[in-house]
Residue, then its C-alpha position, 0 to 999 in steps of 0.5 A: m086791156k083797155n090800156n092793151l088795146l089803145l096801145l096796139m090801136a095808136a101802135s097800128t097808126l103809127l104804122f101807117t102813118s107819120c106824125d103829121g098825116q102823112v104817109k112814111p117813106i117806102g121802107e119806114g112803114t107799112l102803105d094802106l092801100e085803101k087809105f091811100s091818096f093821090n094827093t100822095k107825092r112821088t117823094d112821099l113815098l121815095p124821097e131822094k134821101y133814097k139815091s144810090k150813090d153808086y148807080q146812077d137813076t137807082y134808089e136803095i131802101e134798108i127796110n126799117g133801118e136794117k142793111e141786110n134786108s136791102i131794095m132797089f128801086q130803078r128809074d124809067s120814062t114812059f113813052s107815047n109813040q115809043f117806037t115812032p118819030e114822034r116818040k114824047a117821054i110821058g112820065l116815070e116810072y119807078r120799078q120795084r128790084n128786088w124783094g123778101m118774102d117777109d117784107q110788108l110794103a103795101v097793105f089791103q085788109g090784111q094782105y100784105f103785098q112785097k113790092i110796088n111800082i111807082a107811076s108818075t107825071l115828069d113833076g112827081k105826081i103819083k098817076a099810078l101804084g102797081c103792088l104785087a103780093d107773090e106766093l099766095t095759095k088759089s085761096q089766099a088770092e081768091n079771099l083778096l078777090k073776095k075783099l076787094t067786091s065786098k069793098y067795091g061791090a062787083s067787077k067788072t072784068m076783061k081780058s087781059s092784054w098781055n095773055n089773054k088767059l087772064t081776068i081783070h078785075e077793075w073797079k070804078e071811084k070817085d078818086r080811083i080805079i082798082r084793077y086786081v089781076t091774077s097769076f099761077t107760075n109754076e116757078n120753071n123759068t124762076m132761080k130761087i136763093v135761100v139765104d142762111k144768116t144762122q149758118g152764113t150759106i146761100s142756096e138754091g130754094e126747091k121750085e115752088p107753085h104758086y099765085l101771084g096778087y097784081l093791084f093796080i091803083i089808077d088815078p081817074a083824072l091821069k088813067s091816058e095815061v096809063f092805059g095802054k101806055m105803060n107796057t113794062g115791068d109789073f104793069v105789063y098787067i095793067n091793062n085790057e086786051s083793048e087798050 
């Protein structure tokens, strides 16, 4: 039993880190958000080997080397003064375009996330991560908040600038700012595709109302380039109504 436990612990360590202690690229391991360091470069998570040969500014990743389980990231620029003559590029976003419900790209204390979005400076330093846990029950969404509160203490609460019915929970640590938002969807505007590999069929799935959990981790040194500056994709959930 002791030997089996040791092997299990070693396997868990390998899941999150490579042999030199650095995080593995997305798709090759599960990113431990609790232990994430902003010393990690964008190229550590999304290396150039993932660049698409067919699409511009796109990265294609085969999860665990499986072609039938591929995800895509689209690179775009973040601007200050976006709709004025003073418009200036201040960073890059790498937005995950698709995901599967069985994907486990990131984890926080046992809660897995199917999506990771990355915001970086122009020279590749990560400013923020935005992770999505999809198809949560109300209990699962509340349990993740409990885990965050147990880890970081009581949160500061704010209203979302995207939707004032949503509440942002925020925690500030020396090396990170954490924000957590949940939303509810009845999937009225969603098309769910079901692929049956055994039967070789593709069909439209049933609507399944559920919760979504958005967890953001921000570098405090670069927060001025994040809050109020990122208004696309999942990052629309990161800003409070005063930003």
